[in-house]
C-alpha positions as CSV (number, residue, x, y, z in Angstrom):
1,X,9.6,6.9,26.9
2,X,9.4,9.3,24.2
3,X,6.5,8.7,22.2
4,X,7.1,7.8,18.2
5,X,7.2,10.0,15.4
6,X,4.2,8.9,13.6
7,X,2.0,9.2,17.0
8,X,-1.0,11.5,16.1
9,X,-1.6,14.9,18.2
10,X,-3.8,14.6,21.7
11,X,-7.5,14.4,21.1
12,X,-9.9,17.9,21.4
13,X,-13.1,18.4,22.5
14,X,-14.3,19.9,19.3
15,X,-17.2,17.7,17.2
16,X,-17.5,17.2,13.6
17,X,-21.0,18.2,12.7
18,X,-23.2,17.2,9.7
19,X,-24.0,14.2,7.7
20,X,-22.0,12.2,5.8
21,X,-24.4,10.3,3.5
22,X,-26.2,13.7,2.8
23,X,-22.7,15.6,2.1
24,X,-21.5,12.6,0.0
25,X,-24.7,13.6,-2.3
26,X,-24.5,17.4,-2.0
27,X,-20.8,17.2,-2.5
28,X,-19.9,18.9,0.6
29,X,-17.3,17.2,3.2
30,X,-18.1,16.9,6.7
31,X,-17.8,14.3,9.8
32,X,-20.9,12.8,11.4
33,X,-21.8,9.8,13.1
34,X,-23.7,7.6,10.6
35,X,-25.2,4.4,11.5
36,X,-24.1,0.9,10.1
37,X,-25.6,-0.8,7.1
38,X,-27.8,-3.5,8.2
39,X,-29.4,-4.7,5.3
40,X,-27.5,-7.3,3.0
41,X,-29.3,-6.7,0.0
42,X,-28.5,-2.7,0.7
43,X,-25.0,-3.6,1.3
44,X,-24.7,-6.0,-2.2
45,X,-26.3,-2.7,-4.2
46,X,-23.6,-0.1,-2.9
47,X,-20.5,-3.1,-3.6
48,X,-21.8,-3.1,-7.0
49,X,-22.6,1.3,-7.4
50,X,-19.3,1.2,-6.0
51,X,-17.3,-0.8,-8.9
52,X,-18.4,2.2,-10.9
53,X,-16.7,4.8,-9.1
54,X,-14.1,5.3,-6.8
55,X,-13.0,6.5,-3.2
56,X,-10.1,6.4,-1.3
57,X,-9.9,6.5,2.0
58,X,-6.6,8.3,4.1
59,X,-6.1,7.9,7.8
60,X,-4.1,9.3,10.0
61,X,-1.6,6.7,11.6
62,X,-0.8,6.9,15.3
63,X,-3.8,6.7,17.5
64,X,-6.1,6.6,14.2
65,X,-5.0,2.7,13.2
66,X,-2.3,1.7,15.7
67,X,-1.8,2.6,19.5
68,X,1.6,2.7,21.3
69,X,1.8,1.5,24.9
70,X,4.3,3.6,27.6
71,X,6.6,0.8,26.8
72,X,6.8,1.8,23.6
73,X,4.7,-1.6,21.8
74,X,2.8,-0.8,19.1
75,X,-0.3,-2.8,17.8
76,X,-3.7,-1.7,16.1
77,X,-6.3,0.4,17.7
78,X,-9.2,-2.1,18.2
79,X,-11.6,-2.6,15.1
80,X,-8.9,-1.4,13.2
81,X,-7.4,-4.7,11.5
82,X,-10.7,-5.7,10.7
83,X,-12.0,-2.2,9.6
84,X,-8.9,-2.6,6.8
85,X,-10.0,-6.0,6.1
86,X,-13.6,-5.1,5.1
87,X,-12.4,-2.3,2.8
88,X,-9.8,-4.9,1.4
89,X,-12.5,-7.1,0.7
90,X,-14.7,-3.9,-1.2
91,X,-11.8,-3.1,-3.0
92,X,-11.4,0.2,-1.9
93,X,-7.8,1.9,-1.7
94,X,-6.6,3.1,1.5
95,X,-3.6,5.3,2.3
96,X,-1.6,6.8,5.1
97,X,-1.7,10.8,5.6
98,X,1.3,11.0,9.0
99,X,3.9,13.3,10.3
100,X,7.2,11.9,10.4
101,X,10.7,13.5,10.3
102,X,11.4,15.3,7.2
103,X,15.1,13.5,7.7
104,X,14.2,9.9,7.2
105,X,14.5,10.2,3.6
106,X,14.6,11.9,0.5
107,X,11.6,10.8,-1.1
108,X,7.6,9.7,0.0
109,X,9.4,5.7,-0.3
110,X,12.4,6.2,1.4
111,X,10.5,7.8,4.5
112,X,7.3,4.9,4.4
113,X,10.6,2.7,4.3
114,X,11.8,4.1,7.4
115,X,8.1,4.5,9.3
116,X,7.4,1.1,8.3
117,X,11.1,-0.3,10.0
118,X,10.0,1.9,13.0
119,X,6.7,0.3,13.5
120,X,7.3,-2.9,12.9
121,X,10.4,-2.9,15.2
122,X,7.8,-2.1,17.9
123,X,5.1,-4.3,16.8
124,X,3.3,-6.8,19.1
125,X,0.4,-9.7,18.5
126,X,1.0,-11.8,15.7
127,X,-0.9,-10.1,12.7
128,X,1.5,-7.5,11.4
129,X,0.4,-3.9,10.0
130,X,-1.6,-4.3,7.0
131,X,1.2,-2.4,5.0
132,X,0.6,-4.1,1.7
133,X,-3.0,-2.5,1.3
134,X,-1.2,1.0,1.3
135,X,1.1,0.8,-1.8
136,X,2.7,3.9,-2.7
137,X,0.0,5.9,-1.0
138,X,2.1,6.5,2.3
139,X,2.3,10.4,2.5
140,X,5.0,12.3,4.8
141,X,6.1,15.6,4.9
142,X,9.4,16.2,2.6
143,X,10.2,19.1,5.4
144,X,9.3,20.1,8.7
145,X,6.7,23.1,7.2
146,X,4.4,20.2,5.6
147,X,3.8,18.6,9.0
148,X,-0.1,18.7,9.6
149,X,-1.6,20.5,10.3
150,X,-0.6,22.4,7.5
151,X,-2.4,21.7,4.2
152,X,0.5,20.5,2.0
153,X,-0.2,16.6,2.6
154,X,-4.0,16.3,2.1
155,X,-3.4,18.9,-1.2
156,X,-0.6,16.0,-2.5
157,X,-3.4,13.1,-1.9
158,X,-5.8,15.1,-4.1
159,X,-3.6,15.8,-7.0
160,X,-3.0,11.9,-7.3
161,X,-6.9,11.0,-6.9
162,X,-7.7,11.2,-10.6
163,X,-11.4,11.8,-9.8
164,X,-11.9,9.5,-6.9
165,X,-13.7,10.6,-3.9
166,X,-11.4,11.3,-0.8
167,X,-11.9,10.4,2.7
168,X,-9.7,11.7,5.5
169,X,-10.2,9.6,9.1
170,X,-7.9,10.7,12.2
171,X,-8.2,10.7,16.2
172,X,-8.1,14.7,16.1
173,X,-10.8,17.6,15.1
174,X,-7.9,19.7,14.1
175,X,-7.0,17.5,11.2
176,X,-10.6,16.6,10.0
177,X,-11.4,20.1,9.7
178,X,-8.6,20.7,7.4
179,X,-9.4,18.1,5.6
180,X,-13.3,18.8,5.6
181,X,-11.9,22.4,4.5
182,X,-9.9,20.7,1.3
183,X,-12.9,18.8,-0.1
184,X,-12.3,15.8,1.7
185,X,-14.9,14.1,3.5
186,X,-13.6,14.1,7.0
187,X,-14.2,11.5,9.7
188,X,-13.0,12.3,13.4
189,X,-12.0,8.7,14.9
190,X,-12.7,7.4,18.9
191,X,-15.5,9.9,19.5
192,X,-18.1,8.6,21.9
193,X,-21.4,6.8,20.7
194,X,-20.1,6.7,16.9
195,X,-18.6,4.2,14.9
196,X,-14.9,3.6,15.6
197,X,-14.6,4.4,12.0
198,X,-16.5,5.8,9.0
199,X,-18.8,2.6,7.8
200,X,-17.8,1.2,4.9
201,X,-21.6,1.1,3.0
202,X,-21.2,5.3,3.4
203,X,-17.5,4.6,1.6
204,X,-19.0,2.7,-0.6
205,X,-22.1,5.5,-1.7
206,X,-19.3,7.9,-1.9
207,X,-17.3,5.9,-4.5
208,X,-20.6,5.6,-6.6
209,X,-20.8,9.6,-6.3
210,X,-17.4,9.8,-8.1
211,X,-18.7,9.0,-11.2
C-alpha cells in the first residue's frame, strides 16, 4: 500500500555532530547526543529557569512521532507519547512541520484538519494522537514548491516564534541539516546509542537561554 503523504523521507546514514548543551550556550544550532538528566534537583532548577524564557519544539510527523505499518495502520513511535507528555507537563509548546499535499486546503488550518482526518482514520491503539498539544502550530506546504527540504516551513515557524528558542526534531539528516542552517537546535531522532528524542532537560535550558 502506498505510504501516507505525511510520512517522512527514509533515514540516511549521515550523522549530526556537535554538543547541544554547548551549542545552546553559544547560540549555535546543532544536533547531538545528550545524556538524560538524572538529578531531580537539577530538573527542578531547570523547570524554574524555563518559566522565565521559552522554547518551541517542532517535529516532523511520519517516522518521528508516528509510524505507519504496511497495512497503513498508524500509531505512536516508541516513546513518543511519553515524550509529548513530558513536554506538556513542562509547558513547552510543540508544533509540526510536515509535508502534505498542498491541495488538501487553502490554509494551514484546512490542511491541518485534513491531516488530522487522515491520521485519525488509520490510528490504532487506545491513546489518540495528542493534536490538542499542537494548537495552530501545524505548518504544511501552501504550494508543492514549499515541501521540505525547502526551507519555507522552517522560516514560517521562525516568524511566529516571538523570540523563543526553536528546536526541530526529525528522523532524516537532510531535514535536520536544513533546520540547523536556519538557527534551529536540530536533533535527528532514531539514531543508535542516542536518546530517542532530545532530552527535556536540554530543552528547558534552551528555554532559559531565550531571554
